[in-house]
N, C-alpha and C positions, 0 to 999 in steps of 0.2 A: 875317823874323820866324818863329820856330818856333811851331807850333800847340800848344795845350794837349795834354798826354798824360795817360794814366790816372794816372801817378805824381803828377801835380800836383793831382789831385782826391782829397781825403782824407775818409774816413768816420770821424767822431769821436764819442766818448761825450758824453752830457750829464751833468749832476750837479754840476759846478763846474769851475773851471779846472784842477783836479788829480785829478779822479775817474778811477781806473783799473779800477773794478769795474763790469762791465756790469750787474750786479744793482742798482746804484745809479743807473743811467741812467733816472731817472724824471722828467726834465725839468730845467729850470734853465739855467745857463750852459754854453757849449761848453767841452769839455776842451781846453786848449791845451798839455798836456804832450806832449813828443815823446820816444820813440815810444809811451810807455805809454798815451796817450789815443786811439790810433788803432785802429780795428777792423781786424784782419788777416784777410783771406779764407782760407778752407780751414783754419781752426783751430777745434778743438772748443771749445765754450762761449765763443766770442768775442763773443756777443751775448745768449745766454740761459743760465740755469743749468740743471742737470739737473732733470727732473721726477721727484719722488718717487713711489713706488708708491701712496701715499695720494692724492696729487694726481691721478695717472692714473686711479685707480679712481673718484674723485668727478668728475673733469673740472675743468679750470681754464682761464682766459683770462689771459694775461700781456701787459703793455704795456711797451714800451721807447721812449725818446726819444733820437734821434741827430741828427747834423748832417752835411751835405755841405759841404765847405769848398774853395774855390779857392785853393790855396797855390802857384800857379805862381811861380817865383823868377826865371826868365830874362828876363821882360818883363811889362809891365802888360797882360795879356791877359784878356779877358772870356769866361767860359763862357756862351755864348748859347743860349737856348731849351732848357735841359736838362730832361729828364724822367727819372722813375724808375719801375720796374715790377718785377713778380715774374717773373724769367726762368725759374725752376723752382720749382714749389710743393713743399711738404714731401714727403719720401720715404715717409712713413707715411700709410696710408689713414685713420688716426684723428686726424690733426692737419691744420691749415692755417694759413696766414699771410695777413694783409691789411695794407695800408699806407695812410698818410694824410700829407699835407703839414701841417705845424704852422700854426695860425692866425696866428702872429706873423710880422711882416715879416722880411726878411733882416737879419742882424747883431744880432738880439735874442735874449735867452734865451727858451726856451719854457716854457710853464706847467709847474708842478710838480704831480705827482700824489702822494698820500700813501703809496701802496703799489703794488706791481706788478699788483694785481688791479683797480685803479680806472682806468676809461677816462678819458682826457683829455676834458674837455667841449669840444665844438665840432668837432674834426676829423671828417670823414666817411671811414670806412675802406672801401676797395675792393680788388679783386683784378685789376688790369690785368695781362694776360699777355704783352704785347709793347710795343715802343717806341711804336707808333702809338696805343695806348690808355693810354700812360704818364701819370703825374701831373706837371704842370708844376711845376718848382722855382722858376723865375724866373731871369733873367740874374744871374750872379755875377761881379763884377769881382774883380781880384786881392785876396786876403785877405777876401773876403766869404764868408758862410756862411748856411745856411738849415736850420732844424730840420724833422724829420719823425718819424713814429711808426710802429712795427711792433706789430701785435697777433698773438700766437701763441695759437692755440686748440687745446686738447687735449680731445677728446671723452671723456665718462665711459666707464669700462671699457676705456680704451686699454691696450694692452700695451706693455711696455718695449721701446724700440728706439732705435737711433742715428738721429736725424732730421736731415735737412739740407734747406735751401732756398737759393735764390739771388736776391738783390735786385740789380738792375742799374741804372745811371744812365748816360745819354749826352746830349751836347749838341754844340754846334759852337763853333768859334773863327773870328772874322772875320779876314780877311787884314790 
């Protein structure tokens, strides 16, 4: 039996079964569209829109809801004890990200927020910087998924910059 590999663990938008706009990932159902509903690493604006000069001057906090999904196809494998954390914080000194697991159990839509500046009620945002401090996702069987939130904070008077950060998830596969 082959272990789960990174390609089997998909990071998806929320917002409905067909949402392909990260700006609309404000909770709701998991996006099931392939490949449009998948967050692609190392791609500009793959999870946040550009911050306008007006937003940067005033400061803004933006929230997005996403899902981790175990989409292994070769066998019925469980992603066991997965956690996620902030592998690298934002590249700008005027911004930061924090993360939270959704309150809802696996395989459920996550709560919907009315706009990107409204925090989801309930989840506690933290800034774990390594796997040992990571937030537990919970075991995910084949085709299971679990929601989580990202909070992107822009301090007032921030300058315009290309900003990057990395969220990482890891778990195990039982033999």
